[in-house]
Every structure is written in C-alpha cells, then in structure tokens.
C-alpha positions as CSV (number, residue, x, y, z in Angstrom):
1,M,-0.2,-12.2,-23.5
2,V,-2.4,-10.2,-21.0
3,S,-6.1,-10.4,-21.5
4,Y,-7.8,-7.1,-22.5
5,A,-10.0,-7.2,-19.4
6,L,-6.9,-7.3,-17.1
7,R,-5.3,-4.4,-19.2
8,V,-8.3,-2.2,-18.8
9,H,-8.7,-2.9,-15.1
10,T,-5.0,-2.0,-14.6
11,I,-5.2,1.1,-16.6
12,E,-8.5,2.3,-14.7
13,N,-6.8,1.5,-11.3
14,T,-3.5,3.0,-12.0
15,K,-4.4,6.4,-10.2
16,R,-5.8,4.5,-7.3
17,R,-2.5,2.2,-7.0
18,F,-0.3,5.3,-7.1
19,A,-2.4,6.9,-4.3
20,R,-2.3,3.8,-2.1
21,A,1.6,3.6,-2.7
22,R,1.9,7.3,-1.8
23,R,-0.1,6.7,1.6
24,T,2.0,3.6,2.3
25,R,5.3,5.8,1.7
26,D,3.9,8.4,3.9
27,R,3.2,5.9,6.7
28,L,6.7,4.5,6.5
29,E,8.1,8.1,6.7
30,A,6.0,8.6,9.8
31,V,7.5,5.5,11.3
32,E,11.0,7.1,10.7
33,R,9.9,10.3,12.5
34,A,8.3,8.5,15.3
35,F,11.6,6.7,16.1
36,D,13.6,9.7,15.5
37,G,11.3,12.0,17.6
38,D,10.2,12.1,21.1
39,L,7.3,9.8,20.8
40,G,7.1,7.0,23.3
41,C,7.9,3.4,22.3
42,A,4.3,2.3,22.3
43,A,3.3,5.2,19.9
44,A,6.3,4.3,17.5
45,L,5.3,0.6,17.4
46,Q,1.7,1.6,16.7
47,T,3.0,3.7,13.8
48,A,5.0,0.8,12.5
49,T,2.0,-1.5,12.8
50,L,0.0,0.9,10.6
51,A,2.7,1.1,8.0
52,R,2.7,-2.7,8.0
53,G,-1.0,-2.8,7.4
54,A,-0.6,-0.3,4.5
55,L,2.1,-2.5,3.0
56,D,0.0,-5.6,3.4
57,E,-2.9,-4.0,1.7
58,L,-0.5,-2.7,-1.2
59,M,0.8,-6.1,-1.7
60,R,-2.7,-7.8,-1.6
61,G,-3.9,-5.4,-4.4
62,S,-0.8,-6.2,-6.5
63,S,-1.1,-10.0,-6.2
64,R,-4.7,-9.7,-7.3
65,L,-3.5,-8.1,-10.5
66,I,-0.7,-10.6,-10.9
67,S,-2.8,-13.6,-10.4
68,G,-5.4,-12.6,-12.8
69,S,-8.2,-12.2,-10.3
70,A,-8.2,-8.3,-10.5
71,V,-11.3,-7.2,-8.5
72,A,-11.9,-3.5,-8.1
73,S,-11.0,-2.6,-4.4
C-alpha cells in the first residue's frame, strides 16, 4: 500500500508532471522537425541533446516517485 504522504505528493504534482511530459514531447517533435528540415547537422544534434536532457529529467522525477523519496522539484 502506498503511504498517504506519497499519494498526496503525487496528486499535488500531477499538473507539473504532465507539463514536463508535454515539454519533453515538444522537444522530441522539434528533433523530428530538425532532421526533416533545413537545419544543419550540428543544430539537429543540439536539438536531440536538449530532448535527451528533457527525457532524463522526466525519468529522474518518475524514479523519485517510484522509490518513495518523492521530493518536490
């Protein structure tokens, strides 16, 4: 059973988590546009690096919730 404190934390941060997921999705779509468009290779790879950072941050936030060490971020 999930502790009350963890459930409250999850409920309070749901909007923030969804916003982070949307920003991550937007960055992934930007990678697709970069490779499909006229951007140079360096700019496309930089966009991919930004998307990777967004994914890493999303995963860090999720792992804190799963591990029970949910700290507001």
